[in-house]
N, C-alpha and C positions, 0 to 999 in steps of 0.2 A: 504494500500500500504506500501512499505518498509520504514524503518527508514532511516535517512540521515547521518549516520556516513561516514567518508571520504572513497573514493574508494581506490582500491589497489595502493600502493605507486609507482609501476612501470608504472602506467598510469597517465600522467600529466592531471590535471583537467583544462579544458578550462576556459577562463576568465569569460564567462557568468554564470559559476556555483559559482562564488565568492559571498559570502553572507555578508551583513552588520549585525552588532550586533543589536539585538532588542532594541528599545528605545521607549520613549513616556510615558506620564503620566499614561495612562490606563494600559500599560504593567507593569510599576513600581508598581502600586497599586496591580494588580493581583499577581505579583511575590511575593510581601510582604505577601499577604493572603495565597498563596500556601506554602511558607516557614514557616509561623507562625503555620499553622494547619497541616503541613506535608501532604498536599494533593497530590494525584497522578494524573498526566495527561500524555497522550501520547506526548503532545507538549514538555514537559520538558524531559521525559525519552528518547524520540526519537530525541532530539536536533533538532526539526523541523526548517528549515530555515525560515518558514513563521510565527513563533510564535508571534513575535512582531506585525505583521500586523493583524493576526487573533485576538489576545487578544485585540488589539486596537479597533476592531469591536465588541468585546464582545462575541467571539466564542472560544470554547475550546473543546478538544477531550479527552474522558475518556475510558479506557479499563477495561472490567469486566471479571469475571470468571478466575482470576489469571493471571500469566505471564508465564505459561508453556503450550505449545501447543501440542496436540496429533499428529499433522502433521509436516512434515519436508520439507517444501518448500525450494527450492534452493536459493531463493532471500531474505528470511525473517530473520531478526536478533533476533526474539523471540526464546527463548529456546524451545527445543523439549524434551519430556519425559513423565513421569507419573505426571499428574497434582495433585495439592493438593486438599483436600476436599473442596467442595463448601461452601462458606461463605454466609449463608442465610441472614446475616445482611448487605450484600454488597449493595443491592438496596437503603437502607436508608443512608448508608455512601456516596454513589455517589450523591444521591439527596441532602444531606447536603453540600457536597463540591460545588455543582452547586449553591446552595442558598448563601453560604458564598462568593463565587466568583462573585455573581450577573451576572451570565452568561445569555446572551440574547438568544443564540442559541447553543445548546449542541450537539456534535456528540458522539455517543456511539458506541464502537466497542468491539470485544472480540477475544480471542484465539479460536481455534476449540476445542470442547470438545466431541470428538467421544467416549470417555470413559463413558459418561452419557447416560442413556436411552432416556432422552429428549433432549440430546445434548446441554444442557444449555438454552433451549428456555424458561423455566419457570422463571429462574433468569432474562433473558432478559425482559420478559413481566413485572415482578415485578419491575424492575428498571425503566421502562418507567412510570408505575403507581406511583411510589414513587416520581419521578421528577414532574409529573403532580400535585400531592398533595402539595408538598412543594413550587414549583415555577410554578404556573399555566400559567404565561405569557411567560415562556421559550419555544421556539420551539425546535423540536427534529429531528435529523437525526440518523437513526440506520444503521450502516455499519455491516451487518450481515454475518456470514459464510453461507455455502450452506445447513447446517443441513442435509447433505446427500440427499437432495431433498425430505425429508419426509414432506408431506403436513401438518400433524397435528402439527408439530413443527413450520413450517412457519406460520401456521394459528394463533399461539399465538402472533406473531409480527403483523399480519394483524388486529387482534382484538383490540390491543391497539392503532393502527392507528397513527403512527408517521407521521409528516409532509412530511418527505422524508425517503424512504427505499433504501439503497444502498447495492450492492453486487459486488465486483470487479472481473472482468475477468482476470486481471493482465497481460495477454499476449495473443498472437495470438494462433490460434488452433494448428499449427504445434509444437509449443514450450511448450504447456501446460503440457505434461507429464514430461518434464525435469524441468520446472520451478515450477509447482504446482503438485508435485508427486502424492498426493492422491486425487486430484481434477479432474474434467472432464469438458471440454469446453461446451459440449452440456447440461450437468446438470446445469451449472451456467446460461446458456441462458434460460433454462426451469424455473429456480427459478425466474428470472427477469420477464419472461412472465407470470408466475402464479401470482406474486405479482400484476401486472397490471390488469390482468383479474379479480382479487378479489377486485379491487376497490382502490388500493393504488394510490393516485393522482400524486405523484412524485417518479419516480424510477431513479436510478443513478448507474453508474459503472465507473471503472477506469482501465486504462492499463498503463504499463511501457514500455518504449522504450530503445533500446540499448542492447538488449539481443540476437540480431542476426536476428530479423524479417526484412522483406522487406516492402517497401512502399505498394506494392500490398496487402500484408497480413494485414497490419494495416487498409487499406481502407475496406477490406473484413470484418474485425472485426467490424468496425463502421457500415457497412451495416447490419451485423447480429444483432447488438444491436438495430438499428432502426427497424428491422423486428419484434422485440418483444416490440415495442412502447416505448423504453427507452427515458427518458426526458433529462437526464444530463450525460455528460461524462467528465472525467478528464484524461489528457494525460501528463505523466511526464517522466523524465529521471531516469532510474534504476541506483542506486549507490550501490556498493558492501559493505555489512556490515562488512565482515571480509574475510580473505584469504580462509576460508573454504566454502564460498558461491560462487555462479556463478560469473564469471568475467564479467566486462563490455566489451561488444563486440565493442561498439562505442558510442561516445558522439554525440547526435543529435543536429543539429544547430538550433538556434532560428528561422531561416527562414523556416526550415522544420516543426518545431512545429506550426508556423503560417499557413503554408500550410494545415496541418491537421485540424486546427481550422476552416479555411475557408471551407474545404471540409465537415466537420461535420455540420456546420451551414447550408450549402446548402442542406444537407441531411434532415434537419428538426429538429435537436436536439434543445431543448429549451435553453440549456447552453452548451458551450464547453470551458473548461479550459485546455489550451494546452501550456506547457512551461517546461523548464528544471527543475525548482524548484516546479512545481505543484505537490501537494499530494492530497490524497482523500478528505480531508476536506478543501482544499484551497478555499477561498471565499464562504464557505458553506452557510453562511447566505443569500447570494445573490441568491441562487438557489431556494428560496421559491417563487420567483416571476414567 
C-alpha cells in the first residue's frame, strides 16, 4: 500500500490522522541497529506512522528488487522507470538485516519488475530461502505483485511457503484503471484465488479509501475477496505522496472505518484491520493466528 508522506497542502488533515512520534525501548534499539549497519526498511523510507508500534512487536517490512518500478500507479510514491540490474546478493543482504535486527516477523514486498522474464519471482523465492536459513524462527509474510498472473512465477512463492501471502487490490473495481494503471481487478482476484487453491494457508489483501469509491463499492470488494476465500484484509486511508499523484477525494471517518471492520468480520474474514492509519503490514504478526 502507499507510503504516508503528508497529503496535499490544500486539504486540511483531520485530527484522527495526527501521529505520535515513535518511542519505546525496542524501537530505540532497532533504530540504532538500522542506522549503524545502514539497513533499508520500508518502515523508515516510507515514514510509516505505525513504525514504533510494529518495531515494538518485532515486525518490520523490507522491499526487494530495487526502488524503481516498471508500473506507474497513480497512488504510489515509488519511482517509475527503467529498473537497475538485479542484485543477486540481495537475498543474503535482506536475510542478514533481519538477523541483525532480530526480527520476529518479517514482511517482504517489492516493486513490479515487468522488465524481467521471471518478473522477479526467482529473487523472491531466494530471499525467503535465505531468511529461513539465517533466522529459522522468523515468520514471513510476502506482499507480492501480480506477476502478470503467470502461474509459474506465482508457483515459486507457493513452493517456499511463507506463513502469509498477500497481494493488494488497492481499490474498488471501478477505480482500478485510474489508480493501478497497468493492473487488473479480476487478475488480482485470480492471483489470490490461485494462491489459496494451491495450499497457501493465509492469504491477505489491502484496499485504500478516499479515492472516490462508494460504500457500496467497498462492500462489493470485500464480498469479492471473501469469494476467493481470503483470510485477512486491511483497510486504510489513501494519502497523496506528492502533487503529481491522485488527490485525496475525502478523508474517511473513524466511524466509517469501524463500520467496514464490522461488516468484514461478519462476512467471515479471519482478521480485519480497518482505520485511517492502517497499512498493509499493520499488526502483521497478529495475522498468523
